[in-house]
C-alpha positions, -999 to +999 in steps of 0.1 A: +389-080+177+411-051+186+391-044+218+380-078+227+403-083+256+392-050+271+354-060+268+363-093+284+381-076+313+351-052+318+327-081+317+346-103+341+351-076+367+314-066+366+305-103+368+323-108+401+312-074+415+340-050+408+341-015+392+372-009+371+392+019+354+419+011+329+445+036+318+468+029+288+497+053+282+514+051+250+513+073+219+482+087+235+462+085+267+434+059+267+410+056+296+384+029+298+361+018+326+332+029+349+324+066+346+315+070+383+351+059+393+369+085+370+365+113+394+387+095+419+415+086+394+445+110+394+453+107+356+479+133+354+497+122+385+497+086+372+508+095+337+536+119+348+547+099+378+539+125+404+531+120+440+495+117+449+476+149+461+476+154+498+442+151+513+432+158+548+403+140+563+383+151+592+390+132+625+362+108+635+351+115+671+338+084+688+302+091+700+295+086+738+274+056+746+237+063+755+231+063+792+198+050+805+176+076+823+176+076+860+143+068+881+141+105+889+141+115+852+116+088+844+092+101+872+096+137+858+086+126+823+057+107+837+067+073+825+070+059+861+040+069+883+047+088+915+041+068+947 
């Protein structure tokens, strides 16, 4: 009965398609949830109320649109026959 509410929350979140991590800070530190999400959780920062780590992300460069080949290039490739 002690962990029934935790199992219900896990079941409900998985049923509707969510992954979950639960942290309980009390006399000890208890962590429950999906193991693949634990690498993204800053447990020490959360428990000691520290600022999140600064992370730099690379800038996304928008790719240039693809331009169609000119008739001269198509003739050079042999796609359009020479007249």
